[in-house]
C-alpha positions as CSV (number, residue, x, y, z in Angstrom):
1,M,154.3,-13.4,202.2
2,G,153.7,-11.5,199.1
3,V,155.5,-13.1,196.0
4,R,158.5,-15.3,195.9
5,L,160.4,-15.7,192.5
6,A,162.8,-18.2,191.4
7,A,164.4,-18.8,188.0
8,G,166.6,-21.6,186.6
9,S,168.1,-23.4,183.8
10,A,166.1,-26.5,182.6
11,G,167.9,-26.8,179.2
12,I,164.6,-26.5,177.3
13,K,166.2,-25.2,174.1
14,Y,169.7,-24.0,175.1
15,K,172.1,-25.3,177.7
16,D,173.0,-23.1,180.7
17,R,170.4,-20.4,179.8
18,T,167.8,-19.4,182.3
19,D,164.5,-20.6,180.8
20,V,162.1,-21.2,183.7
21,L,160.5,-18.8,186.1
22,M,158.3,-19.8,189.1
23,A,156.4,-17.2,191.0
24,V,154.7,-18.3,194.2
25,L,151.8,-16.1,195.2
26,A,150.5,-15.6,198.7
27,P,147.5,-17.7,199.9
28,G,144.3,-16.1,198.9
29,T,145.7,-14.2,195.9
30,Q,142.9,-13.4,193.5
31,I,143.5,-13.7,189.8
32,A,142.0,-12.6,186.5
33,G,143.1,-13.1,183.0
34,V,142.6,-11.8,179.5
35,L,143.5,-14.5,177.0
36,T,143.4,-15.0,173.3
37,R,140.1,-15.9,171.6
38,S,142.0,-17.8,168.8
39,K,140.6,-21.1,168.0
40,T,144.2,-22.4,167.7
41,S,145.4,-21.3,171.2
42,S,148.2,-23.3,172.9
43,A,147.9,-25.8,175.6
44,P,149.1,-23.3,178.4
45,V,146.3,-20.9,177.3
46,D,143.7,-23.6,177.3
47,W,144.8,-24.7,180.7
48,C,144.7,-21.2,182.1
49,K,141.4,-20.5,180.7
50,A,140.0,-23.6,182.4
51,Q,141.4,-22.5,185.8
52,L,140.3,-18.8,185.7
53,S,136.9,-19.7,187.1
54,T,138.5,-20.5,190.5
55,G,139.4,-16.9,191.0
56,S,142.5,-17.7,192.9
57,G,146.0,-18.7,192.1
58,R,149.1,-19.6,193.9
59,V,151.8,-20.4,191.3
60,L,152.8,-19.0,187.9
61,V,155.3,-21.2,185.9
62,V,156.8,-19.6,182.8
63,N,159.2,-21.2,180.3
64,S,161.0,-20.0,177.3
65,G,162.4,-22.1,174.3
66,N,159.2,-24.0,173.6
67,A,155.7,-22.6,173.2
68,N,153.9,-25.9,173.7
69,A,151.5,-24.8,170.9
70,F,150.1,-27.1,168.2
71,T,151.2,-30.0,170.3
72,G,147.8,-31.7,170.8
73,R,147.1,-34.1,173.6
74,A,150.9,-34.2,174.5
75,G,150.8,-30.4,175.1
76,M,148.0,-30.7,177.6
77,D,149.6,-33.6,179.3
78,A,152.8,-31.6,179.5
79,V,150.9,-28.6,181.1
80,R,149.3,-31.0,183.6
81,H,152.6,-32.5,184.6
82,V,154.2,-29.1,185.2
83,A,151.1,-27.9,187.1
84,E,151.0,-31.0,189.3
85,S,154.9,-30.7,190.0
86,A,154.5,-27.0,190.9
87,S,151.6,-27.7,193.0
88,A,153.4,-30.4,194.9
89,A,156.4,-28.0,195.5
90,V,154.2,-25.3,197.0
91,G,151.4,-27.3,198.7
92,C,148.5,-26.1,196.6
93,R,146.1,-27.7,194.1
94,P,147.2,-28.0,190.4
95,Q,144.1,-25.9,189.5
96,E,145.9,-23.0,191.4
97,V,148.9,-23.2,189.0
98,F,149.0,-21.0,185.9
99,V,151.4,-21.8,183.0
100,A,152.9,-19.8,180.2
101,S,155.3,-20.8,177.5
102,T,157.0,-19.0,174.6
103,G,159.3,-20.2,172.0
104,V,159.3,-22.8,169.2
105,I,155.8,-23.8,168.0
106,G,154.9,-27.5,167.1
107,E,157.5,-29.2,169.1
108,P,156.5,-31.3,172.2
109,L,157.4,-29.6,175.4
110,P,160.1,-31.5,177.3
111,Y,158.2,-31.1,180.5
112,A,160.4,-33.5,182.6
113,K,163.1,-30.9,182.4
114,I,160.9,-28.3,184.0
115,T,159.5,-30.6,186.6
116,K,163.0,-31.7,187.5
117,I,164.0,-28.2,188.5
118,L,160.7,-27.2,190.2
């Protein structure tokens, strides 16, 4: 199967602008990562660090417009919702979903906009 890619407009920051990418990886894909060692890493970075120990991944979800950084518990909840939605769409475990966000810092991620298009 290789890699399947899809992109869409969730309206995270701007209306009618492509701001979400979903990459679906073949079953058995091995993953590795090099992530920041900052003590102020974002919720997506913290999520990915926790999932790396599994050694496998099935999905990568990337959004722009909102970095989901400095968002506390709400940020981790948003990542979990996105991972659960992507895993349900693909048929894998949420722990096999990796999430990356870029954009505005300090604003809660409107994750429902992302889960709606996944």
